[in-house]
FINUDO-634314 format. One line per 5 residues: number of its first residue (from 1); their letters; for each residue x, y, z of C-alpha. Coordinates in nm, 2 decimals, always signed. Last residue first. Layout:
// residues N
NUM	a	X Y Z | ...
This chain:
// residues 656
656	vvgrl	-1.80 -0.33 -3.59 | -1.71 -0.72 -3.53 | -1.40 -0.83 -3.70 | -1.25 -0.91 -3.39 | -1.45 -0.93 -3.10
651	dvarv	-1.35 -1.22 -2.97 | -1.50 -1.30 -2.62 | -1.31 -1.56 -2.40 | -1.47 -1.61 -2.05 | -1.38 -1.90 -1.77
646	lppla	-0.97 -2.02 -1.85 | -0.89 -2.21 -1.60 | -0.62 -2.08 -1.32 | -0.25 -2.12 -1.41 | -0.06 -2.39 -1.25
641	rqteh	+0.20 -2.26 -1.01 | +0.57 -2.35 -1.10 | +0.67 -2.05 -1.27 | +0.56 -1.81 -0.97 | +0.71 -2.05 -0.72
636	gavgd	+1.07 -1.98 -0.87 | +1.06 -1.62 -0.83 | +1.25 -1.46 -1.11 | +1.62 -1.60 -1.16 | +1.75 -1.41 -1.41
631	rsvfq	+1.52 -1.16 -1.60 | +1.84 -0.93 -1.63 | +1.60 -0.60 -1.61 | +1.31 -0.74 -1.43 | +1.46 -1.02 -1.16
626	rhlla	+1.80 -0.94 -1.14 | +1.75 -0.58 -1.12 | +1.49 -0.64 -0.87 | +1.72 -0.85 -0.66 | +1.99 -0.59 -0.68
621	isllf	+1.72 -0.27 -0.60 | +1.63 -0.51 -0.29 | +1.95 -0.56 -0.17 | +2.09 -0.21 -0.20 | +1.75 -0.03 -0.04
616	lftqn	+1.78 -0.34 +0.26 | +2.15 -0.20 +0.26 | +2.01 +0.16 +0.30 | +1.79 +0.10 +0.57 | +1.98 -0.10 +0.80
611	ektsi	+2.26 +0.15 +0.76 | +2.03 +0.45 +0.83 | +1.92 +0.25 +1.16 | +2.26 +0.23 +1.27 | +2.47 -0.12 +1.25
606	eaapr	+2.64 -0.16 +1.58 | +2.41 -0.32 +1.78 | +2.40 -0.58 +1.46 | +2.74 -0.70 +1.54 | +2.98 -0.60 +1.28
601	tlvka	+3.07 -0.83 +0.97 | +2.77 -0.82 +0.74 | +2.64 -0.47 +0.81 | +3.03 -0.33 +0.76 | +3.11 -0.49 +0.44
596	tlrra	+2.80 -0.42 +0.30 | +2.82 -0.04 +0.37 | +3.16 -0.03 +0.23 | +3.08 -0.21 -0.06 | +2.80 +0.00 -0.15
591	fnvdl	+3.02 +0.33 -0.10 | +3.27 +0.20 -0.32 | +3.00 +0.13 -0.57 | +2.80 +0.42 -0.63 | +2.52 +0.25 -0.85
586	fplka	+2.43 +0.39 -1.18 | +2.58 +0.12 -1.36 | +2.43 -0.18 -1.19 | +2.59 -0.45 -1.37 | +2.92 -0.35 -1.20
581	leses	+2.76 -0.48 -0.87 | +2.76 -0.84 -1.03 | +3.10 -0.81 -1.14 | +3.21 -0.63 -0.81 | +3.09 -0.96 -0.59
576	qvlel	+2.90 -0.88 -0.24 | +2.57 -0.68 -0.33 | +2.46 -0.96 -0.58 | +2.65 -1.21 -0.40 | +2.43 -1.22 -0.11
571	yvprt	+2.20 -1.41 -0.35 | +2.38 -1.74 -0.18 | +2.20 -1.65 +0.17 | +2.45 -1.56 +0.46 | +2.19 -1.66 +0.75
566	eafaa	+2.30 -1.42 +1.03 | +2.42 -1.12 +0.80 | +2.11 -1.18 +0.66 | +1.86 -1.17 +0.93 | +2.07 -0.91 +1.08
561	adpar	+2.01 -0.64 +0.77 | +1.63 -0.63 +0.90 | +1.46 -0.83 +1.17 | +1.10 -0.71 +1.18 | +0.93 -0.40 +1.28
556	ypfkr	+0.55 -0.34 +1.34 | +0.58 +0.04 +1.58 | +0.47 -0.01 +1.91 | +0.24 +0.25 +2.03 | +0.12 +0.25 +2.39
551	knvis	-0.05 +0.00 +2.56 | -0.31 +0.11 +2.76 | -0.61 +0.00 +2.54 | -0.45 -0.36 +2.47 | -0.33 -0.42 +2.85
546	eplrg	-0.69 -0.29 +2.96 | -0.87 -0.54 +2.76 | -1.13 -0.46 +2.55 | -1.49 -0.34 +2.56 | -1.47 -0.05 +2.81
541	afaqr	-1.18 +0.13 +2.69 | -1.32 +0.14 +2.27 | -1.37 +0.52 +2.24 | -1.11 +0.59 +2.50 | -0.86 +0.42 +2.28
536	llrke	-0.96 +0.63 +1.97 | -0.95 +0.94 +2.18 | -0.61 +0.87 +2.30 | -0.47 +0.84 +1.95 | -0.14 +0.95 +2.06
531	efgdd	-0.04 +1.08 +2.39 | +0.14 +1.39 +2.31 | -0.12 +1.56 +2.08 | -0.24 +1.84 +2.32 | -0.59 +1.73 +2.38
526	frlni	-0.94 +1.78 +2.32 | -0.95 +1.95 +1.95 | -0.59 +1.82 +1.85 | -0.75 +1.56 +1.62 | -1.12 +1.59 +1.67
521	tsald	-1.24 +1.73 +1.32 | -0.97 +1.55 +1.09 | -1.06 +1.20 +1.26 | -1.41 +1.28 +1.14 | -1.28 +1.32 +0.77
516	vvaqd	-1.09 +1.01 +0.80 | -1.35 +0.81 +0.92 | -1.63 +0.90 +0.66 | -1.38 +0.89 +0.40 | -1.30 +0.49 +0.51
511	lfpcr	-0.94 +0.40 +0.57 | -0.98 +0.28 +0.90 | -1.20 -0.01 +0.76 | -0.91 -0.10 +0.58 | -0.95 -0.46 +0.36
506	neigh	-0.67 -0.73 +0.22 | -0.79 -0.95 -0.02 | -0.57 -1.26 -0.01 | -0.47 -1.43 -0.31 | -0.12 -1.55 -0.22
501	slaar	+0.07 -1.27 -0.36 | -0.24 -1.07 -0.32 | -0.14 -1.04 +0.07 | +0.20 -0.94 +0.00 | +0.15 -0.73 -0.28
496	dgqts	-0.19 -0.51 -0.15 | -0.02 -0.46 +0.19 | +0.32 -0.45 +0.28 | +0.48 -0.36 -0.03 | +0.14 -0.18 -0.18
491	llygp	-0.08 -0.03 +0.13 | +0.22 +0.02 +0.35 | +0.47 +0.12 +0.12 | +0.41 +0.37 -0.16 | +0.03 +0.44 -0.11
486	lltky	+0.11 +0.50 +0.29 | +0.46 +0.62 +0.27 | +0.40 +0.87 +0.01 | +0.06 +1.07 -0.04 | -0.11 +0.98 +0.28
481	elwqa	+0.23 +1.05 +0.50 | +0.26 +1.36 +0.31 | -0.10 +1.50 +0.37 | -0.06 +1.37 +0.71 | +0.29 +1.60 +0.77
476	rqvas	+0.09 +1.88 +0.60 | -0.17 +1.80 +0.87 | +0.03 +1.84 +1.15 | +0.21 +2.20 +1.00 | -0.14 +2.34 +0.99
471	maame	-0.29 +2.30 +0.67 | -0.37 +2.66 +0.46 | -0.06 +2.63 +0.22 | -0.12 +2.26 +0.16 | -0.37 +2.38 -0.05
466	gheav	-0.13 +2.48 -0.31 | -0.05 +2.14 -0.42 | +0.20 +2.16 -0.70 | +0.47 +2.30 -0.48 | +0.46 +1.99 -0.28
461	lasia	+0.47 +1.78 -0.59 | +0.81 +1.95 -0.71 | +0.97 +1.93 -0.34 | +0.89 +1.56 -0.38 | +1.05 +1.52 -0.70
456	afpdg	+1.37 +1.77 -0.61 | +1.41 +1.54 -0.27 | +1.72 +1.32 -0.39 | +1.87 +1.64 -0.57 | +2.19 +1.52 -0.78
451	adkil	+2.18 +1.14 -0.79 | +2.51 +1.15 -0.95 | +2.59 +0.83 -0.81 | +2.29 +0.62 -0.64 | +2.39 +0.46 -0.34
446	rasfr	+2.43 +0.81 -0.18 | +2.05 +0.81 -0.18 | +2.05 +0.60 +0.14 | +2.24 +0.88 +0.34 | +1.98 +1.13 +0.23
441	gnqfk	+1.71 +0.90 +0.33 | +1.83 +0.86 +0.69 | +1.79 +1.28 +0.68 | +1.46 +1.22 +0.57 | +1.30 +1.17 +0.86
436	lehsf	+1.46 +1.49 +1.04 | +1.28 +1.70 +0.73 | +0.99 +1.51 +0.75 | +0.76 +1.79 +0.91 | +0.92 +2.07 +0.74
431	lgpmq	+0.84 +1.97 +0.39 | +0.64 +2.25 +0.24 | +0.98 +2.45 +0.16 | +1.31 +2.24 +0.26 | +1.48 +2.43 +0.56
426	ersfq	+1.15 +2.50 +0.82 | +1.26 +2.62 +1.13 | +1.30 +2.39 +1.47 | +1.54 +2.18 +1.29 | +1.83 +2.26 +1.47
421	qylgt	+1.71 +2.31 +1.80 | +1.52 +2.00 +1.76 | +1.88 +1.83 +1.71 | +2.03 +2.01 +2.01 | +1.73 +1.90 +2.25
416	laaid	+1.71 +1.54 +2.10 | +2.09 +1.49 +2.24 | +2.02 +1.57 +2.60 | +1.67 +1.40 +2.61 | +1.88 +1.09 +2.44
411	qpgyh	+2.08 +1.11 +2.75 | +1.79 +1.19 +3.01 | +1.62 +0.83 +2.94 | +1.48 +0.60 +2.66 | +1.58 +0.27 +2.71
406	dlhpy	+1.23 +0.12 +2.73 | +1.13 +0.30 +2.42 | +0.76 +0.29 +2.37 | +0.70 +0.58 +2.58 | +0.86 +0.79 +2.30
401	lralr	+0.77 +1.20 +2.30 | +0.65 +1.22 +2.67 | +1.06 +1.32 +2.78 | +1.08 +1.55 +2.48 | +0.77 +1.72 +2.62
396	rrrtd	+0.88 +1.80 +2.99 | +1.23 +1.88 +2.85 | +1.10 +2.16 +2.59 | +0.84 +2.27 +2.88 | +1.15 +2.32 +3.11
391	ddidn	+1.35 +2.51 +2.83 | +1.07 +2.77 +2.76 | +0.83 +2.76 +2.46 | +0.78 +2.96 +2.16 | +1.12 +2.84 +1.98
386	wqcrl	+1.03 +2.50 +1.99 | +0.63 +2.48 +1.93 | +0.66 +2.40 +1.55 | +0.92 +2.12 +1.67 | +0.70 +2.00 +1.92
381	ltekf	+0.41 +1.94 +1.70 | +0.66 +1.80 +1.44 | +0.76 +1.56 +1.66 | +0.43 +1.47 +1.80 | +0.31 +1.38 +1.41
376	ldygl	+0.62 +1.17 +1.32 | +0.62 +0.97 +1.68 | +0.30 +0.79 +1.47 | -0.04 +0.79 +1.59 | -0.18 +1.07 +1.46
371	faeda	-0.59 +0.97 +1.42 | -0.60 +0.93 +1.05 | -0.21 +0.84 +0.98 | -0.23 +0.59 +1.24 | -0.54 +0.44 +1.20
366	gegsl	-0.46 +0.38 +0.81 | -0.43 +0.00 +0.82 | -0.59 -0.17 +1.13 | -0.65 -0.50 +0.92 | -0.94 -0.69 +0.77
361	ivkig	-0.89 -0.99 +0.55 | -1.05 -1.19 +0.27 | -0.97 -1.52 +0.10 | -0.93 -1.74 +0.41 | -0.88 -2.08 +0.35
356	ceqtr	-0.63 -2.18 +0.59 | -0.35 -2.22 +0.37 | -0.46 -1.91 +0.20 | -0.39 -1.73 +0.57 | -0.04 -1.89 +0.58
351	rsllf	+0.05 -1.76 +0.23 | -0.07 -1.43 +0.36 | +0.15 -1.48 +0.66 | +0.48 -1.54 +0.44 | +0.42 -1.21 +0.27
346	mpifa	+0.36 -1.04 +0.57 | +0.64 -1.15 +0.68 | +0.85 -1.00 +0.41 | +0.69 -0.66 +0.43 | +0.89 -0.59 +0.76
341	srfap	+1.22 -0.64 +0.57 | +1.29 -0.25 +0.58 | +1.36 +0.03 +0.30 | +1.22 -0.16 +0.03 | +1.28 -0.12 -0.34
336	veahy	+0.96 -0.16 -0.61 | +0.84 -0.46 -0.76 | +0.65 -0.62 -0.41 | +0.59 -0.95 -0.56 | +0.95 -0.98 -0.69
331	iadpc	+1.07 -0.85 -0.39 | +0.86 -1.09 -0.16 | +1.00 -1.40 -0.37 | +1.36 -1.29 -0.33 | +1.30 -1.22 +0.05
326	aaaid	+1.15 -1.54 +0.15 | +1.46 -1.76 +0.22 | +1.62 -1.48 +0.39 | +1.29 -1.38 +0.64 | +1.23 -1.75 +0.68
321	ehsvr	+1.59 -1.80 +0.81 | +1.59 -1.47 +1.06 | +1.28 -1.64 +1.17 | +0.92 -1.61 +1.16 | +0.66 -1.76 +1.38
316	ltdhr	+0.30 -1.78 +1.24 | +0.04 -1.76 +1.50 | -0.31 -1.87 +1.38 | -0.65 -1.76 +1.59 | -0.99 -1.92 +1.60
311	tglha	-1.13 -1.60 +1.79 | -1.26 -1.63 +2.11 | -1.27 -1.23 +2.16 | -1.07 -1.17 +2.47 | -0.88 -1.50 +2.38
306	amvqq	-0.75 -1.37 +2.04 | -0.68 -1.04 +2.24 | -0.44 -1.18 +2.51 | -0.29 -1.38 +2.23 | -0.16 -1.10 +2.00
301	eased	-0.08 -0.90 +2.31 | +0.16 -1.20 +2.41 | +0.24 -1.23 +2.03 | +0.38 -0.89 +2.02 | +0.76 -0.98 +1.91
296	laadd	+1.00 -0.72 +1.79 | +1.22 -0.61 +2.13 | +1.13 -1.00 +2.21 | +1.33 -1.17 +1.94 | +1.18 -1.48 +1.84
291	favsf	+0.97 -1.34 +1.62 | +0.55 -1.36 +1.58 | +0.32 -1.29 +1.32 | -0.06 -1.28 +1.36 | -0.37 -1.43 +1.21
286	tappr	-0.75 -1.40 +1.33 | -1.02 -1.63 +1.24 | -1.36 -1.39 +1.35 | -1.56 -1.47 +1.66 | -1.94 -1.47 +1.58
281	gsidr	-2.24 -1.22 +1.55 | -2.09 -1.08 +1.24 | -2.14 -0.72 +1.38 | -1.97 -0.80 +1.74 | -1.70 -1.01 +1.57
276	tllav	-1.60 -0.78 +1.33 | -1.60 -0.49 +1.57 | -1.37 -0.66 +1.79 | -1.17 -0.75 +1.53 | -1.13 -0.42 +1.39
271	iasdi	-1.08 -0.25 +1.74 | -0.78 -0.50 +1.84 | -0.63 -0.42 +1.48 | -0.62 -0.09 +1.57 | -0.51 -0.12 +1.94
266	ggsly	-0.20 -0.29 +1.90 | -0.11 -0.72 +1.91 | -0.10 -0.72 +1.53 | -0.36 -0.94 +1.47 | -0.51 -0.97 +1.12
261	vgvev	-0.87 -1.04 +1.08 | -1.06 -1.29 +0.88 | -1.37 -1.26 +0.63 | -1.55 -1.56 +0.51 | -1.68 -1.54 +0.17
256	dsrlr	-1.98 -1.44 -0.02 | -1.88 -1.09 +0.12 | -1.99 -0.78 +0.27 | -1.77 -0.73 +0.58 | -1.59 -0.42 +0.47
251	lavsa	-1.93 -0.22 +0.51 | -2.00 -0.32 +0.83 | -1.61 -0.22 +0.95 | -1.71 +0.13 +0.81 | -2.03 +0.13 +0.97
246	elhqr	-1.90 +0.01 +1.36 | -1.59 +0.29 +1.27 | -1.80 +0.54 +1.22 | -2.05 +0.51 +1.52 | -1.73 +0.41 +1.75
241	ileka	-1.58 +0.73 +1.68 | -1.90 +0.93 +1.68 | -1.95 +0.83 +2.01 | -1.57 +0.92 +2.13 | -1.66 +1.25 +1.97
236	edesa	-1.95 +1.28 +2.15 | -1.80 +1.19 +2.50 | -1.52 +1.44 +2.42 | -1.77 +1.70 +2.42 | -1.91 +1.94 +2.12
231	papgd	-1.81 +1.75 +1.84 | -1.63 +1.95 +1.62 | -1.81 +2.16 +1.32 | -1.62 +2.10 +1.00 | -1.23 +2.20 +0.92
226	pfalr	-1.22 +1.94 +0.65 | -0.88 +1.80 +0.60 | -0.81 +1.78 +0.23 | -0.68 +1.49 -0.02 | -0.80 +1.58 -0.33
221	aythr	-1.05 +1.32 -0.53 | -1.14 +1.35 -0.89 | -0.80 +1.42 -1.05 | -0.74 +1.39 -1.44 | -0.50 +1.22 -1.66
216	elggk	-0.50 +1.28 -2.04 | -0.34 +1.06 -2.30 | -0.36 +1.09 -2.68 | -0.61 +1.22 -2.93 | -0.62 +0.87 -3.06
211	dfslw	-0.78 +0.75 -2.73 | -0.65 +0.72 -2.37 | -0.82 +0.87 -2.08 | -0.70 +0.90 -1.75 | -0.85 +0.84 -1.37
206	egmpl	-0.70 +1.00 -1.03 | -0.77 +0.95 -0.64 | -0.46 +0.75 -0.62 | -0.19 +0.80 -0.86 | -0.17 +0.59 -1.19
201	aqiar	+0.15 +0.45 -1.17 | +0.42 +0.47 -1.44 | +0.63 +0.25 -1.65 | +0.89 +0.43 -1.91 | +1.19 +0.44 -1.70
196	fgtqd	+1.16 +0.21 -1.39 | +1.15 +0.29 -1.04 | +0.82 +0.33 -1.03 | +0.68 +0.68 -0.95 | +0.33 +0.82 -0.99
191	plptw	+0.25 +0.85 -0.65 | +0.57 +0.92 -0.48 | +0.80 +0.59 -0.42 | +0.90 +0.51 -0.10 | +1.19 +0.61 +0.17
186	qglis	+1.18 +1.00 +0.11 | +1.55 +0.99 -0.01 | +1.57 +0.61 -0.14 | +1.26 +0.65 -0.36 | +1.40 +0.98 -0.51
181	alqap	+1.75 +0.85 -0.58 | +1.57 +0.53 -0.75 | +1.35 +0.76 -0.95 | +1.65 +0.97 -1.08 | +1.84 +0.64 -1.14
176	dqefa	+1.60 +0.48 -1.34 | +1.57 +0.09 -1.36 | +1.52 -0.04 -1.70 | +1.24 -0.32 -1.83 | +1.23 -0.41 -2.17
171	fgpva	+0.92 -0.47 -2.38 | +1.00 -0.67 -2.70 | +0.72 -0.91 -2.65 | +0.50 -0.81 -2.40 | +0.51 -1.10 -2.09
166	lfakm	+0.75 -0.91 -1.86 | +0.50 -0.60 -1.92 | +0.28 -0.85 -1.65 | +0.52 -0.78 -1.40 | +0.43 -0.45 -1.35
161	esafm	+0.12 -0.50 -1.12 | -0.23 -0.43 -1.18 | -0.15 -0.43 -1.57 | -0.16 -0.13 -1.83 | -0.05 -0.09 -2.18
156	fasgh	-0.07 +0.14 -2.46 | +0.10 +0.04 -2.80 | +0.23 +0.28 -3.06 | +0.62 +0.16 -2.96 | +0.55 +0.04 -2.58
151	rayfl	+0.39 +0.29 -2.37 | +0.36 +0.22 -2.00 | +0.06 +0.18 -1.73 | +0.04 +0.06 -1.42 | -0.27 +0.04 -1.14
146	prkgf	-0.25 -0.08 -0.78 | -0.50 -0.08 -0.54 | -0.52 +0.10 -0.21 | -0.43 +0.43 -0.34 | -0.60 +0.65 -0.08
141	rdral	-0.88 +0.79 -0.36 | -0.94 +0.48 -0.56 | -0.78 +0.42 -0.93 | -0.93 +0.49 -1.27 | -0.88 +0.37 -1.64
136	vlrre	-1.01 +0.49 -1.93 | -0.98 +0.35 -2.29 | -1.16 +0.54 -2.57 | -1.25 +0.38 -2.90 | -1.56 +0.61 -2.91
131	rrdll	-1.76 +0.30 -3.01 | -1.57 +0.05 -2.83 | -1.57 +0.23 -2.52 | -1.30 +0.05 -2.28 | -1.32 +0.04 -1.91
126	afafg	-0.99 -0.05 -1.68 | -1.03 -0.05 -1.33 | -0.86 +0.01 -0.99 | -1.04 -0.03 -0.68 | -1.04 -0.01 -0.32
121	gnfrp	-1.37 +0.09 -0.14 | -1.62 +0.38 -0.15 | -1.73 +0.50 -0.45 | -1.94 +0.82 -0.54 | -1.62 +1.01 -0.58
116	lceeg	-1.57 +0.82 -0.93 | -1.89 +0.81 -1.05 | -1.91 +1.17 -1.17 | -1.63 +1.01 -1.42 | -1.96 +0.92 -1.65
111	wtmwa	-2.27 +0.93 -1.43 | -2.50 +0.63 -1.61 | -2.27 +0.46 -1.79 | -1.98 +0.49 -1.53 | -2.22 +0.36 -1.26
106	alvve	-2.37 +0.08 -1.48 | -2.03 -0.07 -1.55 | -1.94 -0.03 -1.13 | -2.23 -0.14 -1.06 | -2.17 -0.43 -1.26
101	tdcht	-1.86 -0.51 -1.09 | -2.03 -0.52 -0.75 | -2.21 -0.85 -0.82 | -2.53 -0.92 -0.81 | -2.59 -1.01 -1.16
96	rfvvg	-2.83 -0.92 -1.48 | -2.91 -0.58 -1.32 | -3.19 -0.33 -1.48 | -3.13 +0.04 -1.44 | -3.42 +0.24 -1.45
91	qaeld	-3.33 +0.54 -1.26 | -3.44 +0.37 -0.93 | -3.20 +0.09 -1.04 | -2.92 +0.30 -1.03 | -2.98 +0.47 -0.65
86	arler	-3.03 +0.09 -0.55 | -2.73 -0.02 -0.69 | -2.54 +0.24 -0.55 | -2.66 +0.14 -0.25 | -2.57 -0.24 -0.29
81	ynyie	-2.22 -0.09 -0.41 | -2.08 +0.04 -0.08 | -1.83 -0.17 -0.03 | -1.68 -0.13 -0.39 | -1.44 -0.40 -0.43
76	gnycl	-1.10 -0.43 -0.61 | -0.99 -0.51 -0.96 | -1.20 -0.45 -1.25 | -1.18 -0.53 -1.62 | -1.49 -0.34 -1.79
71	wfrgs	-1.63 -0.36 -2.16 | -1.83 -0.09 -2.30 | -2.00 -0.11 -2.64 | -2.14 -0.47 -2.66 | -2.51 -0.35 -2.63
66	pdglp	-2.58 -0.59 -2.31 | -2.27 -0.41 -2.12 | -1.95 -0.58 -2.12 | -1.81 -0.78 -1.82 | -1.45 -0.89 -1.82
61	qtgse	-1.45 -1.06 -1.62 | -1.71 -1.31 -1.41 | -1.89 -1.22 -1.11 | -2.19 -1.48 -1.20 | -2.11 -1.78 -0.97
56	idiva	-1.91 -1.58 -0.68 | -2.16 -1.33 -0.66 | -1.88 -1.13 -0.42 | -1.54 -1.30 -0.33 | -1.44 -1.46 -0.66
51	lraag	-1.04 -1.36 -0.70 | -1.02 -1.34 -1.09 | -0.74 -1.29 -1.32 | -0.86 -1.01 -1.55 | -0.85 -0.94 -1.94
46	mawdd	-0.79 -0.66 -2.16 | -0.73 -0.68 -2.57 | -0.69 -0.45 -2.86 | -0.59 -0.41 -3.23 | -0.90 -0.63 -3.36
41	gvvyg	-1.08 -0.69 -3.07 | -1.03 -0.91 -2.77 | -1.18 -0.99 -2.44 | -1.04 -1.20 -2.18 | -1.11 -1.39 -1.88
36	lgdpg	-0.91 -1.60 -1.62 | -1.03 -1.80 -1.32 | -1.04 -1.86 -0.98 | -0.66 -1.77 -0.90 | -0.71 -1.40 -0.89
31	rhait	-0.41 -1.21 -0.76 | -0.14 -1.48 -0.76 | -0.26 -1.50 -1.17 | -0.03 -1.17 -1.20 | +0.23 -1.37 -1.46
26	glmdl	-0.03 -1.54 -1.63 | -0.24 -1.25 -1.70 | +0.04 -1.11 -1.91 | +0.08 -1.43 -2.09 | -0.30 -1.46 -2.13
21	ltdpl	-0.26 -1.10 -2.31 | +0.01 -1.25 -2.54 | -0.18 -1.53 -2.62 | -0.53 -1.37 -2.71 | -0.31 -1.10 -2.88
16	aqspl	-0.13 -1.34 -3.12 | -0.35 -1.35 -3.40 | -0.44 -0.98 -3.40 | -0.06 -0.92 -3.51 | +0.10 -0.71 -3.23
11	ttdil	+0.12 -0.31 -3.33 | -0.09 -0.23 -3.04 | -0.33 +0.01 -3.03 | -0.48 -0.13 -2.69 | -0.29 -0.34 -2.46
6	gaigc	-0.46 -0.51 -2.15 | -0.40 -0.65 -1.77 | -0.62 -0.67 -1.46 | -0.54 -0.87 -1.14 | -0.86 -0.95 -0.95
1	m	-1.04 -0.89 -0.63
């Protein structure tokens, strides 16, 4: 796991390239605290900050082939690298190391872009072909690892995190109102969005090439839900679930350092922890977040699971004060606006995990997308059925929607009846499943004056993917989650950025292509879809505590606006001061001031979900402006941390 960065075709003086690149790597050294390395040519430079996980002694980067033609900077892990290595050796490839980095390089040299669909892992890499003067960037199929690129004059730049571009002389960050409105509308960036002008994210499942002919983007992995042969029975389906998840966890336990597990208190992470213990032959180290607020806290279930497995368990209790204090640093690492504060405890948990000496963590992320764990999927299913069922059936199914809400009762069912009637037919082409969800986003988008249609970008994305027309409504909902909230927030802000902020590599066994494909063949085949993840639960029912198996979906949440209203951190001036708000010319200042005044003065119970969400968006936009645009008050601990040692420097300037 690493942070990578580079420049090509630059107007910078040749003698300035190494220092500029090292400055770029220094801003993302938290991703790779074990050593910096770079290779530099006459008008290009690229390098990596390495987190040593596999082949610790020999896996130094950048890695070149014996001829010196190809140079690779690689971030991530290819979990099936041993199998790929065997295939390559059978074709005559001779390896010098035991790291997966060399497998990536050899695979590209042997198979070209055809290697990408073979990779099972989370990765982003840059590969330079010196002879062809061609740079290739590539990213994994689910967007587990980040990769950004930008043009600066005649130069092309790339990095694992956008903050690396802060080190490039003359490059200026500018927030993009149209992108911000889109992000606020759908709660998260679209695959290529960043919130800043002139900076793009390479979408998941894509690769690009840059040479004298320009830039070209290519898709190598399209998101689909194969309608393969379904298991003949529930028992066969459950056995296949066990087999696929065991295989996936086994792959992700490949590491030369200890692998721990994040325990949330739910079924997904419990399964991962169970399989980790069984496959490795010893209880893993486990880590959890706890809250004082009983409505948010799952520490009782976490302790039950830790005791059941006999793990070395560590609980981090997070207060409102902790969230408020860590927010600026967490936002700095996230780099994009956030609609909730739940990523801040994960940022703090990664620090605790690092302090405990763990570098690699497994989590249950991706299970809800694959096995229909979100309420969104049940809501979509019911809305599709709405006009074809009678009133009694509607009420019965509405009553089954939210078993995790203790206060959910007849009054809620009556209110939802009218709402579902209103949204029983598609109003936004291709976005039927998310129309209810986007109502909160429509409110948040009011922060941006003259925003236009905040859903224009996502509507265009859907229109570009005609394959969605053949999908069911629930599969379209899955497709949108896989393309938006999963890579844009869960795997990034709350995942990769929170974990790698303290040098922790997070791995997600449920985001294995074989697991995802299996889930698509069994979802809704053996039940009506209103008992989330029933087959997944039952597949492990005899091996986990009943309280875990029978626990209904409990969304991971953290204190949102209440944490800031209670603690009043100094940086709230960014959203309270007229002079500070005036620095954001795209902002609807009157709307922002009314919202802030209400959130900070009224009881938390009187603040709606959409107001909570919009306040967090406003605060994060203001913090990002200070940190990236005006460059005032960036995260303090970043400037105080000692840089990793320089372990590799290859100078090819003047070398043909």
